GUTOR-143804 format. One record per residue (C-alpha): x, y, z; residue number from 1; residue in one letter. Coordinates in Angstrom, 2 decimals, m for minus. Layout:
SITE        x        y        z  num  residu
SITE        X        Y        Z  NUM       a
...
***
This chain:
SITE        x        y        z  num  residu
SITE   m15.34    69.47    m6.53    1       m
SITE   m18.46    67.57    m7.64    2       l
SITE   m16.59    66.33   m10.74    3       r
SITE   m13.79    65.08    m8.49    4       s
SITE   m16.19    63.24    m6.15    5       i
SITE   m18.00    61.72    m9.12    6       f
SITE   m14.71    60.55   m10.63    7       a
SITE   m13.64    58.91    m7.38    8       k
SITE   m17.01    57.22    m6.99    9       a
SITE   m16.83    55.89   m10.54   10       s
SITE   m13.36    54.53    m9.90   11       a
SITE   m14.56    52.71    m6.78   12       v
SITE   m17.52    51.21    m8.62   13       l
SITE   m15.25    50.07   m11.45   14       l
SITE   m12.85    48.48    m8.95   15       l
SITE   m15.71    46.64    m7.24   16       v
SITE   m17.03    45.43   m10.61   17       f
SITE   m13.62    44.18   m11.73   18       v
SITE   m13.09    42.50    m8.35   19       s
SITE   m16.35    40.62    m8.66   20       f
SITE   m15.42    39.55   m12.19   21       m
SITE   m11.99    38.30   m11.06   22       v
SITE   m13.43    36.50    m8.05   23       l
SITE   m16.06    34.89   m10.24   24       g
SITE   m13.45    33.77   m12.74   25       l
SITE   m11.20    32.39   m10.00   26       v
SITE   m14.21    30.69    m8.46   27       g
SITE   m15.07    29.03   m11.77   28       c
SITE   m11.48    27.89   m12.23   29       i
SITE   m11.39    26.63    m8.64   30       s
SITE   m14.60    24.63    m9.01   31       v
SITE   m13.45    23.22   m12.36   32       f
SITE   m10.11    22.16   m10.93   33       s
SITE   m11.84    20.47    m8.04   34       q
SITE   m14.14    18.44   m10.27   35       g
SITE   m17.19    20.04    m8.66   36       g
SITE   m17.25    18.01    m5.45   37       a
SITE   m15.45    17.85    m2.17   38       e
SITE   m13.92    14.61    m0.90   39       p
SITE   m16.30    12.07     0.51   40       g
SITE   m19.50    14.06     0.12   41       t
SITE   m20.08    14.53    m3.57   42       g
SITE   m21.63    17.87    m2.61   43       g
SITE   m20.76    21.29    m3.97   44       p
SITE   m17.22    22.48    m3.55   45       v
SITE   m16.71    25.61    m1.55   46       a
SITE   m14.32    27.85    m3.46   47       q
SITE   m11.61    27.02    m1.00   48       d
SITE    m8.17    25.52    m1.75   49       p
SITE    m8.47    23.24     1.28   50       i
SITE   m10.45    20.87    m0.93   51       h
SITE    m7.56    20.52    m3.33   52       r
SITE    m5.11    18.01    m1.79   53       p
SITE    m1.55    19.24    m1.63   54       l
SITE     1.01    16.49    m2.14   55       f
SITE     3.83    18.93    m1.49   56       t
SITE     6.41    16.45    m0.16   57       k
SITE     6.91    12.79    m0.96   58       n
SITE     9.13    10.39     0.97   59       a
SITE    11.55     7.75    m0.25   60       s
SITE    11.34     4.77     2.13   61       v
SITE    11.75     1.31     0.63   62       h
SITE     9.63    m1.43     2.25   63       d
SITE     7.64     1.01     4.45   64       p
SITE     6.26    m0.43     7.69   65       s
SITE     3.68     1.79     9.37   66       v
SITE     3.06     2.65    13.00   67       i
SITE     0.75     5.40    14.26   68       r
SITE     1.74     7.41    17.32   69       v
SITE    m0.86     9.96    18.38   70       g
SITE    m1.99    11.68    15.19   71       d
SITE     1.25    10.99    13.31   72       t
SITE     1.96     8.11    10.96   73       y
SITE     5.53     6.84    10.77   74       y
SITE     7.02     4.53     8.15   75       v
SITE    10.31     2.69     8.67   76       f
SITE    12.12     0.96     5.83   77       g
SITE    15.27    m0.57     4.44   78       s
SITE    18.64     1.18     4.86   79       h
SITE    17.23     2.71     8.09   80       l
SITE    15.15     5.20     6.10   81       a
SITE    12.10     6.66     7.83   82       a
SITE     9.45     9.34     7.31   83       a
SITE     6.33    10.73     9.00   84       k
SITE     3.05    12.39     8.07   85       s
SITE     0.05    13.85     9.85   86       d
SITE    m2.29    13.55     6.86   87       n
SITE    m0.91    10.70     4.69   88       l
SITE    m0.37    13.17     1.85   89       m
SITE     2.59    15.36     2.84   90       t
SITE     5.64    13.57     4.25   91       w
SITE     8.68    14.63     6.24   92       t
SITE    11.81    12.53     5.78   93       q
SITE    13.36    11.60     9.14   94       i
SITE    16.22     9.40     8.03   95       s
SITE    17.58     8.54     4.59   96       t
SITE    20.19     5.78     4.78   97       n
SITE    22.34     3.67     7.08   98       t
SITE    25.36     5.95     7.23   99       r
SITE    23.34     9.15     7.79  100       r
SITE    20.55     7.64     9.84  101       n
SITE    19.11     9.37    12.92  102       t
SITE    17.57     6.24    14.47  103       l
SITE    20.57     4.30    15.80  104       i
SITE    23.70     6.00    17.12  105       s
SITE    27.03     4.38    16.25  106       n
SITE    25.06     1.91    14.17  107       v
SITE    28.00    m0.18    12.94  108       f
SITE    29.28    m0.71    16.49  109       e
SITE    25.81    m1.08    18.04  110       e
SITE    24.69    m3.69    15.50  111       m
SITE    28.06    m5.37    14.99  112       e
SITE    26.82    m8.91    15.66  113       e
SITE    24.09    m8.77    13.00  114       a
SITE    26.30    m7.09    10.41  115       l
SITE    29.19    m9.51    10.92  116       e
SITE    26.94   m12.55    10.68  117       w
SITE    25.32   m11.34     7.44  118       a
SITE    28.62   m10.11     6.00  119       q
SITE    27.07    m6.77     5.05  120       t
SITE    26.68    m3.12     6.03  121       n
SITE    23.07    m3.03     4.83  122       t
SITE    19.90    m3.11     6.89  123       f
SITE    16.81    m4.49     5.21  124       w
SITE    13.10    m4.08     5.95  125       a
SITE    12.39    m3.39     9.67  126       p
SITE     9.25    m3.07    11.79  127       d
SITE     8.46    m0.97    14.87  128       v
SITE     5.85    m1.70    17.54  129       i
SITE     5.00    m0.20    20.93  130       q
SITE     4.79    m2.89    23.61  131       l
SITE     2.99    m2.88    26.94  132       e
SITE     5.84    m1.10    28.76  133       d
SITE     5.24     1.94    26.55  134       g
SITE     8.59     1.66    24.79  135       r
SITE     9.14     1.26    21.06  136       f
SITE    10.75    m1.94    19.77  137       y
SITE    12.63    m1.73    16.48  138       f
SITE    12.91    m5.11    14.74  139       y
SITE    15.81    m4.97    12.31  140       y
SITE    17.34    m7.42     9.87  141       c
SITE    20.56    m7.76     7.91  142       t
SITE    21.19   m10.00     4.91  143       c
SITE    24.13   m10.80     2.68  144       e
SITE    21.84   m10.64    m0.34  145       g
SITE    23.03   m13.36    m2.70  146       s
SITE    22.24   m16.06    m0.12  147       k
SITE    20.02   m16.31     2.99  148       p
SITE    22.84   m15.43     5.40  149       l
SITE    20.72   m13.20     7.64  150       s
SITE    20.11   m12.03    11.19  151       a
SITE    17.03   m10.71    12.98  152       l
SITE    17.34    m8.57    16.09  153       g
SITE    15.57    m5.96    18.17  154       v
SITE    16.45    m2.55    19.61  155       a
SITE    14.45    m0.33    21.98  156       v
SITE    13.78     3.35    22.59  157       s
SITE    11.55     5.55    24.73  158       d
SITE    10.90     7.69    21.64  159       s
SITE     9.48     6.60    18.31  160       i
SITE    12.21     8.58    16.51  161       e
SITE    14.99     7.04    18.60  162       g
SITE    17.77     6.72    19.31  163       p
SITE    17.35     2.96    19.62  164       y
SITE    19.64     0.78    21.75  165       e
SITE    20.34    m2.75    20.65  166       n
SITE    18.92    m5.62    22.73  167       l
SITE    20.50    m8.26    20.54  168       g
SITE    20.09   m10.76    17.72  169       v
SITE    17.55   m13.55    18.30  170       f
SITE    17.34   m15.44    14.99  171       l
SITE    19.83   m16.34    12.25  172       k
SITE    19.67   m18.14     8.94  173       s
SITE    22.03   m19.38     6.24  174       g
SITE    24.34   m21.28     8.59  175       m
SITE    26.42   m24.18     7.34  176       s
SITE    25.54   m26.29    10.36  177       g
SITE    22.53   m26.98    12.54  178       i
SITE    19.65   m24.50    12.29  179       s
SITE    17.42   m23.27    15.16  180       p
SITE    14.98   m26.15    14.60  181       d
SITE    17.73   m28.73    15.30  182       g
SITE    18.21   m29.90    11.71  183       t
SITE    20.89   m28.95     9.16  184       p
SITE    20.03   m25.64     7.52  185       y
SITE    18.38   m26.16     4.12  186       n
SITE    17.61   m23.00     2.11  187       a
SITE    14.81   m24.75     0.22  188       n
SITE    12.75   m25.32     3.36  189       r
SITE    14.22   m23.13     6.11  190       h
SITE    13.40   m19.39     6.06  191       p
SITE    15.55   m16.41     5.31  192       n
SITE    15.48   m14.49     8.62  193       a
SITE    14.40   m11.09     7.29  194       i
SITE    11.30    m8.89     6.75  195       d
SITE     9.77    m8.98    10.26  196       p
SITE     6.31    m7.75    11.20  197       h
SITE     5.35    m7.91    14.89  198       v
SITE     1.69    m7.56    15.90  199       f
SITE    m0.86    m8.26    18.63  200       f
SITE    m3.79   m10.50    17.75  201       d
SITE    m7.35    m9.95    18.97  202       e
SITE    m6.65   m12.00    22.11  203       d
SITE    m3.63    m9.88    23.03  204       g
SITE    m1.03   m12.46    21.99  205       l
SITE     2.14   m11.17    20.33  206       l
SITE     3.38   m12.64    17.04  207       w
SITE     6.10   m12.08    14.47  208       m
SITE     5.61   m13.05    10.82  209       v
SITE     8.77   m12.96     8.71  210       y
SITE    10.64   m14.56     5.81  211       g
SITE    11.53   m14.19     2.16  212       s
SITE    12.37   m16.49    m0.77  213       y
SITE    14.35   m19.55     0.47  214       s
SITE    12.01   m21.65     2.64  215       g
SITE     9.11   m19.21     2.70  216       g
SITE     7.05   m17.18     5.16  217       i
SITE     7.02   m18.24     8.85  218       f
SITE     5.37   m17.06    12.07  219       i
SITE     6.57   m17.11    15.70  220       l
SITE     4.96   m16.42    19.07  221       r
SITE     6.69   m13.53    20.86  222       m
SITE     7.09   m12.55    24.52  223       d
SITE     5.35    m9.18    25.07  224       p
SITE     7.55    m8.43    28.09  225       e
SITE    10.95    m8.99    26.46  226       t
SITE    10.16    m8.51    22.78  227       g
SITE    11.98   m11.77    21.98  228       f
SITE    10.50   m15.06    20.67  229       p
SITE     9.11   m17.49    23.20  230       l
SITE    11.57   m20.39    23.60  231       p
SITE    11.39   m23.77    21.94  232       g
SITE     9.85   m22.76    18.58  233       q
SITE    12.83   m23.07    16.26  234       g
SITE    11.91   m21.11    13.15  235       y
SITE     8.20   m21.28    13.98  236       g
SITE     5.32   m22.32    11.74  237       k
SITE     5.45   m22.10     7.95  238       k
SITE     2.60   m20.17     6.28  239       l
SITE     3.54   m20.19     2.57  240       m
SITE     6.35   m20.41     0.05  241       g
SITE     9.50   m22.50    m0.19  242       g
SITE    12.03   m23.70    m2.76  243       r
SITE    13.06   m20.08    m3.37  244       h
SITE     9.60   m18.83    m4.34  245       s
SITE     9.75   m15.09    m4.96  246       r
SITE     7.42   m14.33    m2.05  247       i
SITE     8.45   m11.83     0.61  248       e
SITE     7.52    m8.87     2.79  249       g
SITE     4.77   m10.43     4.97  250       p
SITE     2.40    m8.20     6.93  251       y
SITE    m0.71    m9.29     8.88  252       i
SITE    m3.74    m7.06     9.53  253       l
SITE    m6.91    m8.01    11.40  254       y
SITE   m10.26    m6.66    10.19  255       s
SITE   m13.03    m6.20    12.77  256       p
SITE   m15.49    m5.92     9.88  257       d
SITE   m14.82    m9.38     8.45  258       s
SITE   m13.20   m11.08    11.48  259       d
SITE   m10.34   m12.27     9.26  260       y
SITE    m6.59   m11.90     9.54  261       y
SITE    m5.14   m10.81     6.20  262       y
SITE    m1.61   m11.86     5.27  263       l
SITE    m0.17    m9.45     2.71  264       f
SITE     2.93   m10.44     0.73  265       v
SITE     4.74    m9.35    m2.43  266       s
SITE     5.31   m11.70    m5.35  267       f
SITE     8.12   m11.16    m7.87  268       g
SITE    11.20    m8.95    m7.77  269       g
SITE    11.49    m5.41    m6.49  270       l
SITE    13.27    m3.81    m9.50  271       g
SITE    11.28    m1.60   m11.86  272       s
SITE    11.11    m4.40   m14.47  273       n
SITE    10.82    m7.33   m12.06  274       d
SITE     7.07    m7.47   m11.52  275       g
SITE     6.64    m6.84    m7.78  276       y
SITE     2.93    m7.07    m6.95  277       n
SITE     0.83    m7.06    m3.77  278       i
SITE    m1.10   m10.21    m2.86  279       r
SITE    m3.18   m11.29     0.12  280       v
SITE    m4.57   m14.42     1.75  281       a
SITE    m6.79   m14.70     4.81  282       r
SITE    m7.38   m16.82     7.91  283       s
SITE    m9.52   m16.76    11.03  284       q
SITE    m6.38   m17.43    13.07  285       n
SITE    m3.21   m15.29    13.21  286       p
SITE    m1.01   m18.34    12.57  287       d
SITE    m3.12   m19.70     9.74  288       g
SITE    m3.72   m21.65     7.70  289       p
SITE    m4.13   m18.85     5.13  290       y
SITE    m6.21   m19.39     2.00  291       h
SITE    m6.70   m17.39    m1.18  292       d
SITE   m10.04   m16.59    m2.86  293       a
SITE   m10.10   m19.99    m4.60  294       k
SITE    m9.64   m21.76    m1.27  295       g
SITE    m6.04   m22.77    m1.87  296       t
SITE    m4.03   m23.33     1.32  297       n
SITE    m1.08   m21.00     0.74  298       m
SITE     1.27   m23.31     2.64  299       e
SITE     1.43   m25.53    m0.44  300       i
SITE     2.29   m22.65    m2.78  301       v
SITE     5.97   m23.17    m3.52  302       v
SITE     8.39   m22.32    m6.31  303       g
SITE    10.38   m24.42    m8.74  304       t
SITE    13.82   m23.70    m7.33  305       g
SITE    14.50   m21.08   m10.01  306       s
SITE    14.37   m17.39    m9.10  307       l
SITE    13.41   m16.53   m12.67  308       s
SITE    10.41   m18.84   m12.88  309       n
SITE     7.29   m17.52   m11.14  310       d
SITE     4.80   m19.63   m13.09  311       s
SITE     4.05   m22.04   m10.22  312       t
SITE     3.14   m19.28    m7.76  313       i
SITE     1.47   m16.76   m10.11  314       a
SITE    m2.02   m18.39   m10.08  315       p
SITE    m2.23   m18.23    m6.28  316       h
SITE    m3.02   m15.52    m3.77  317       g
SITE    m5.38   m12.61    m4.33  318       v
SITE    m3.51   m10.12    m6.51  319       k
SITE    m4.57    m6.65    m5.35  320       l
SITE    m2.30    m4.54    m7.56  321       m
SITE     0.71    m4.71    m9.85  322       g
SITE     2.20    m2.63   m12.67  323       n
SITE    m0.40    m0.35   m14.26  324       y
SITE    m0.93     2.93   m16.09  325       q
SITE    m4.06     5.01   m16.59  326       f
SITE    m3.43     6.04   m20.19  327       v
SITE    m4.29     9.60   m21.25  328       h
SITE    m7.45     9.86   m23.38  329       v
SITE    m7.86    12.64   m25.95  330       d
SITE    m9.96    15.47   m24.58  331       g
SITE    m9.01    15.00   m20.94  332       e
SITE    m8.16    18.06   m18.84  333       i
SITE    m4.41    17.42   m18.82  334       r
SITE    m2.13    15.42   m21.07  335       n
SITE    m0.57    13.38   m18.28  336       k
SITE    m0.50     9.65   m17.66  337       s
SITE     0.69     8.29   m14.34  338       r
SITE     1.64     4.71   m13.68  339       g
SITE     3.19     2.49   m11.00  340       y
SITE     5.88    m0.11   m11.54  341       k
SITE     6.68    m2.84    m9.03  342       s
SITE     4.47    m1.56    m6.19  343       p
SITE     5.00    m3.70    m3.14  344       g
SITE     6.43    m4.68     0.23  345       h
SITE     3.43    m3.11     1.88  346       n
SITE     2.17    m2.60     5.38  347       s
SITE    m1.43    m1.85     6.33  348       a
SITE    m3.38     0.03     8.98  349       y
SITE    m6.96     0.07    10.29  350       y
SITE    m8.15     3.30    11.92  351       d
SITE   m10.70     2.41    14.62  352       p
SITE   m11.86     6.03    14.86  353       d
SITE   m12.87     6.40    11.20  354       t
SITE   m13.21     2.78    10.11  355       g
SITE   m10.79     3.43     7.25  356       k
SITE    m8.22     0.91     6.01  357       y
SITE    m4.95     2.01     4.43  358       f
SITE    m2.21     0.24     2.52  359       v
SITE     1.33     1.68     2.60  360       f
SITE     3.87     0.60    m0.01  361       f
SITE     6.78     1.79    m2.09  362       h
SITE     6.52     2.02    m5.84  363       t
SITE     8.58     2.87    m8.85  364       r
SITE     7.03     4.79   m11.73  365       f
SITE     6.60     4.41   m15.47  366       v
SITE     9.51     6.16   m17.15  367       g
SITE    11.40     6.92   m13.91  368       s
SITE    13.83     4.01   m13.60  369       g
SITE    14.55     2.83   m10.07  370       e
SITE    13.40     5.99    m8.30  371       h
SITE    10.82     5.03    m5.66  372       h
SITE     8.48     6.80    m3.25  373       e
SITE     5.97     5.91    m0.53  374       v
SITE     2.35     5.79    m1.56  375       r
SITE    m0.78     5.38     0.58  376       v
SITE    m4.08     4.15    m0.86  377       h
SITE    m7.33     3.55     0.96  378       q
SITE    m8.67    m0.02     1.15  379       m
SITE   m12.15    m1.43     1.61  380       f
SITE   m13.59    m4.84     2.49  381       i
SITE   m15.89    m6.04    m0.28  382       n
SITE   m19.04    m8.08     0.23  383       e
SITE   m17.07   m11.33    m0.02  384       n
SITE   m14.78   m10.27     2.82  385       g
SITE   m11.71    m9.42     0.72  386       w
SITE    m9.74    m6.18     0.73  387       p
SITE    m9.80    m4.08    m2.43  388       v
SITE    m7.46    m1.12    m3.00  389       i
SITE    m8.64     2.27    m4.26  390       a
SITE    m7.10     3.17    m7.66  391       p
SITE    m5.77     6.60    m6.66  392       h
SITE    m3.55     7.66    m3.77  393       r
SITE    m5.33     8.79    m0.61  394       y
SITE    m6.39    12.44    m0.63  395       a
SITE    m8.66    12.63     2.40  396       g
SITE   m11.71    11.03     0.77  397       e
SITE   m14.43     9.20     2.69  398       t
SITE   m16.64     6.61     1.07  399       i
SITE   m20.43     6.97     1.11  400       r
SITE   m23.48     5.78    m0.81  401       e
SITE   m23.77     7.06    m4.38  402       y
SITE   m26.70     7.66    m6.70  403       a
SITE   m26.77     6.02   m10.10  404       k
SITE   m26.43     9.31   m11.95  405       e
SITE   m23.17    10.01   m10.10  406       e
SITE   m21.43     6.91   m11.41  407       v
SITE   m22.65     6.43   m14.98  408       v
SITE   m20.13     7.45   m17.61  409       g
SITE   m16.89     6.48   m19.31  410       s
SITE   m14.07     4.90   m17.27  411       y
SITE   m10.47     3.91   m17.80  412       k
SITE   m10.41     0.20   m16.86  413       l
SITE    m7.38    m1.70   m15.52  414       i
SITE    m7.35    m5.49   m15.15  415       n
SITE    m4.41    m6.45   m12.92  416       h
SITE    m4.49   m10.12   m13.96  417       g
SITE    m2.68   m12.84   m12.01  418       k
SITE     0.72   m12.86   m13.72  419       d
SITE     4.09   m11.96   m12.20  420       v
SITE     5.53    m9.79   m14.94  421       s
SITE     7.38    m6.57   m15.64  422       g
SITE     4.75    m5.65   m18.25  423       a
SITE     2.57    m2.62   m17.46  424       v
SITE    m1.21    m3.13   m17.59  425       k
SITE    m2.58    m0.20   m19.59  426       e
SITE    m6.13     1.06   m19.28  427       s
SITE    m8.87     0.69   m21.87  428       v
SITE   m12.05     2.78   m22.03  429       v
SITE   m15.44     1.31   m21.10  430       v
SITE   m18.76     2.99   m20.42  431       k
SITE   m21.14     2.21   m17.58  432       l
SITE   m24.44     2.86   m19.31  433       e
SITE   m27.53     4.10   m17.49  434       e
SITE   m29.35     0.89   m18.45  435       n
SITE   m26.83    m1.24   m16.52  436       g
SITE   m24.83    m2.35   m19.54  437       q
SITE   m21.05    m2.07   m20.02  438       v
SITE   m19.95    m1.04   m23.49  439       t
SITE   m16.72    m0.01   m25.18  440       g
SITE   m13.49    m1.99   m25.07  441       a
SITE   m15.12    m4.60   m22.81  442       r
SITE   m18.70    m5.89   m22.76  443       i
SITE   m20.80    m6.74   m19.72  444       g
SITE   m23.14    m5.36   m17.09  445       s
SITE   m23.03    m3.49   m13.79  446       w
SITE   m25.23    m2.77   m10.80  447       s
SITE   m25.05    m0.39    m7.84  448       l
SITE   m26.23    m0.91    m4.27  449       d
SITE   m25.36     2.17    m2.22  450       g
SITE   m21.59     2.19    m2.57  451       r
SITE   m21.26    m1.46    m3.63  452       n
SITE   m20.57    m2.44    m7.23  453       l
SITE   m21.10    m5.72    m9.04  454       v
SITE   m19.35    m5.52   m12.40  455       l
SITE   m19.50    m8.34   m14.93  456       t
SITE   m16.91    m8.13   m17.71  457       i
SITE   m16.64   m10.77   m20.44  458       d
SITE   m18.53   m13.23   m18.23  459       g
SITE   m16.51   m12.70   m15.02  460       t
SITE   m18.12   m10.99   m12.00  461       a
SITE   m16.15    m8.54    m9.84  462       y
SITE   m17.38    m7.22    m6.50  463       k
SITE   m16.20    m3.98    m4.96  464       g
SITE   m17.04    m0.36    m4.27  465       v
SITE   m17.32     3.06    m5.83  466       f
SITE   m15.34     5.91    m4.26  467       i
SITE   m14.92     9.55    m5.28  468       r
SITE   m11.18    10.23    m5.53  469       q
SITE    m8.61    12.80    m6.54  470       w
SITE    m7.08    12.11    m9.96  471       d
SITE    m3.48    13.32    m9.76  472       d
SITE    m3.03    13.24   m13.53  473       d
SITE    m5.88    15.64   m14.22  474       n
SITE    m6.00    17.43   m10.83  475       t
SITE    m9.71    16.78   m10.46  476       v
SITE   m12.14    14.92    m8.20  477       w
SITE   m13.93    12.11   m10.02  478       l
SITE   m15.56     8.72    m9.50  479       m
SITE   m13.50     5.55    m9.36  480       a
SITE   m14.11     1.91    m8.52  481       f
SITE   m12.18    m1.11    m7.29  482       t
SITE   m13.44    m4.69    m7.42  483       a
SITE   m12.30    m8.29    m7.16  484       l
SITE   m13.32   m11.52    m8.91  485       s
SITE   m13.98   m14.84    m7.20  486       d
SITE   m10.56   m16.13    m8.31  487       d
SITE    m8.75   m13.12    m6.82  488       g
SITE    m8.21   m10.84    m9.82  489       t
SITE    m8.53    m7.10    m9.29  490       a
SITE   m10.01    m4.52   m11.66  491       v
SITE    m9.90    m0.74   m11.25  492       w
SITE   m11.81     2.02   m12.95  493       g
SITE   m11.25     5.77   m13.03  494       s
SITE   m13.60     8.13   m14.84  495       k
SITE   m12.23     9.64   m18.00  496       v
SITE   m11.52    13.27   m17.10  497       a
SITE   m13.63    14.83   m19.81  498       w
SITE   m15.34    17.96   m18.40  499       p
SITE   m18.78    16.59   m19.28  500       d
SITE   m18.02    13.14   m17.80  501       n
SITE   m16.95    14.04   m14.26  502       i
***
């Protein structure tokens, strides 16, 4: 009997010992995989999978335009695709394409006027806003594609997910006769009536910015009671572009931190090899004029008349991101190297509760052809009043002040340049030394003030922020930075994921 009791007791003790060993091992693996810090705090990671972001579902919505309803973010895009998310990491697809859409019933009959005018069955980039009557207004556009034969209209619903009922077309382009401004339509100076974004300014006035290629980007005053343009404006006021400049996808966001309106656009073409890139200009008025970081009035930025020649527009606008790849470095945790191709046609959102800024866009990927998905990155306003985009997709992180010892180390550096090109900018390795010097593939200096970074590389100063982020390639939390030069060139850095560097 005693031998039996002793044997059972020994077995229990052995089980407890093994359990502690397993838990300890799992804990070590968990902490290692988390990079040793939870998002936004830099403090110790609890051994809890909640601190590991789960990007379990991605959405495919081209030209995503964001609207927040309650605690849910919705994006609406071309071909009547739509998706939603409660955390900006995991997405649920609502609608996939025009023929199988869930937003507009009997879409080809309901939107017959717009489709017939544009000689197409395709819907391009839309926008949704909730007006003062509590209903949701869906601004849609159709376009023939090879020419600016387009129509802009609006539909309405009591529910954000529809179904939407058509109110009608209110603007057309590409006509062979007289245009809405009373002059013969000229595709070099009149807009292509697509890519709408409707927004309230800080005084409660309603606007719609729109346009693409052809005559450029324009803005109209809108009636908040009807959702239609106020009469007598023609095509509205021109903000930038013309002569078929490859500039499209306008979106305007106001920042209460800087008191500027930011006009986001995409330069280049949307295909994986066509160099789509996100640019921004700013103004203290919703209808401009908008200037870039060098002070250039963007209204004068026009093309050459050739869709294949972007050289006249490339130097202008603040280029926030383009094609890039953080290249794998020997010794990193995982042998994986992510990269974006032709990220663009973005929307943006400011959360008044948290003070966070977000940019929503679609992107293609290095080595994945034309496949595209929605991505969300956090943005920040740097000390010069310009937005800068975090290098990694949003994973719940919150910026804070950082100590010098948290940020020193080796980084993969991306310089986005100012070109419009299908080439992918690959990272090089630099080291932020404890003495404030930058060594490695680039030479310079750096300084830290709380969360703010001043980085000087090869004689050019960049101002931005540090932020602890989740590196998808290496599945680890690590330090990153984003900064902008005085001429509007962006640089990104992401710590090399060596175990002793993060």
